[in-house]
C-alpha positions in Angstrom: 168.9 8.8 -74.5 169.9 12.8 -74.2 169.2 15.3 -76.6 171.9 18.1 -76.8 170.7 21.5 -78.2 172.9 23.0 -81.1 171.2 26.2 -81.5 172.0 28.9 -79.1 169.5 29.8 -76.4 168.2 32.8 -74.8 170.5 34.8 -72.2 168.8 35.1 -68.7 169.3 37.8 -66.4 170.6 36.8 -62.9 170.8 38.5 -59.9 174.6 38.9 -60.6 173.6 40.5 -63.9 171.6 43.0 -62.1 173.9 43.8 -59.3 177.1 44.4 -62.1 174.6 47.0 -63.8 174.1 49.0 -60.7 177.6 48.9 -59.6 178.4 50.3 -63.3 175.9 52.9 -63.3 176.3 54.0 -59.5 180.3 54.5 -60.8 179.4 56.5 -63.8 177.3 58.9 -61.7 180.0 59.1 -59.1 182.6 60.2 -61.6 180.2 62.7 -63.7 179.4 64.4 -60.2 183.0 64.7 -59.3 183.6 66.5 -62.4 180.7 68.6 -63.1 179.5 69.6 -59.4 180.2 73.3 -58.9 179.8 73.4 -54.9 176.1 74.0 -54.7 176.5 76.9 -57.2 174.6 76.9 -60.2 176.6 77.2 -63.5 174.6 80.4 -64.6 175.8 82.2 -61.3 179.5 81.5 -62.5 181.7 85.1 -62.4 178.6 87.0 -61.2 178.8 88.8 -57.8 182.4 88.8 -57.7 183.5 91.3 -55.2 186.9 93.0 -53.6 187.0 92.0 -49.9 189.5 92.9 -47.0 189.9 90.7 -44.2 192.2 90.8 -41.1 193.2 87.6 -39.6 194.8 87.7 -36.2 197.2 85.1 -34.5 198.2 85.7 -30.3 200.7 84.9 -28.3 203.4 84.4 -31.1 207.1 83.9 -30.2 208.9 87.2 -30.9 211.5 85.9 -33.0 208.6 85.5 -36.0 208.4 89.2 -35.9 208.8 90.4 -39.7 208.2 87.1 -41.0 205.1 88.3 -42.8 205.3 91.2 -45.4 203.5 93.4 -47.6 202.5 91.7 -50.7 203.2 87.8 -49.7 200.6 85.5 -51.1 198.2 83.9 -48.5 197.1 80.4 -49.1 195.0 78.0 -47.0 196.9 75.4 -45.2 194.0 72.8 -45.8 193.4 73.1 -49.3 196.1 75.2 -51.0 193.6 77.8 -52.2 195.3 81.3 -52.7 193.3 83.5 -50.2 194.6 86.9 -51.2 197.8 89.3 -51.0 199.1 90.8 -47.7 198.1 94.4 -47.8 199.0 95.5 -44.2 200.8 93.8 -41.0 200.6 94.9 -37.6 202.9 93.1 -34.7 202.2 94.2 -31.2 203.4 92.7 -27.8 201.2 90.5 -26.3 199.4 91.2 -23.2 198.5 89.0 -20.5 195.3 89.8 -18.6 194.6 88.2 -15.3 192.8 88.8 -12.0 194.3 89.4 -8.6 192.4 88.0 -6.0 193.8 89.3 -3.5 193.2 93.1 -4.3 190.1 92.3 -6.5 191.3 93.7 -9.7 192.0 92.6 -13.0 196.2 93.1 -14.1 197.9 93.6 -17.3 201.0 92.9 -17.9 203.2 92.5 -21.1 203.9 88.6 -22.1 207.5 88.5 -22.2 208.9 87.2 -25.6 205.3 87.0 -26.9 203.9 89.0 -30.0 200.5 89.3 -31.4 200.0 90.0 -35.1 197.2 91.0 -37.4 197.1 90.4 -40.9 195.0 92.6 -43.7 194.6 90.5 -46.8 192.8 91.8 -50.2 191.1 89.1 -52.1 188.8 88.6 -55.0 185.4 86.9 -53.5 182.2 85.4 -54.4 179.2 86.8 -52.1 176.3 84.7 -51.9 172.5 86.0 -51.5 173.1 85.9 -47.8 176.0 88.1 -47.8 178.7 85.3 -47.3 181.9 85.7 -48.7 183.7 82.5 -50.3 187.3 82.6 -51.7 187.3 79.8 -54.4 184.6 78.0 -52.4 186.3 78.7 -48.8 184.1 80.4 -46.4 185.8 83.6 -45.0 183.8 84.8 -42.0 184.4 86.3 -38.3 185.6 83.8 -35.9 186.7 81.2 -38.9 190.3 79.7 -38.3 192.4 79.4 -40.8 195.7 77.6 -41.4 197.0 80.2 -43.1 200.6 79.7 -45.3 202.9 82.7 -46.3 206.2 82.6 -47.7 208.3 82.2 -44.8 205.5 81.7 -41.9 202.8 78.9 -41.1 200.0 79.2 -38.5 196.6 79.1 -37.4 194.6 82.4 -37.3 191.4 83.6 -36.5 189.2 86.1 -38.9 188.3 89.0 -36.9 187.1 91.6 -39.5 185.7 90.9 -43.1 184.7 94.1 -45.4 183.7 94.7 -48.7 185.8 97.3 -50.8 183.5 99.9 -52.3 184.0 101.4 -55.5 
């Protein structure tokens, strides 16, 4: 003879319930992190230490047909993140120079690179400077030697930062 219980028994946790609770907790923590993380900056420092900077990017040995494609006042965007990196305040186009070594005469030679130009672009932007003196534009690091995929209205290309300076009032 078997006895069937008519009342409700206590619910027991098993390993699947524990795993499900952990997955839900980790998912919730991840979502909160994505929405509230400030990129290493404390919320108290938001809006502080903002400075105006001028930085120069350079690209060498471009085809001469690109001369004049970057204009004063053009907006500059970072190609990887889409962040507005500032406004063009000066553009300098120069003919590219090839430097080589002449082994027969034991001298360094310099000659114009036919059909090639070098471009230097000075850009004005607002940046945040941290306690170590590092500049960031909307979280994007700006320092000498850093390569940027720069997007201008009529030109895109990879340029290298050759100078950064804070604008003094």
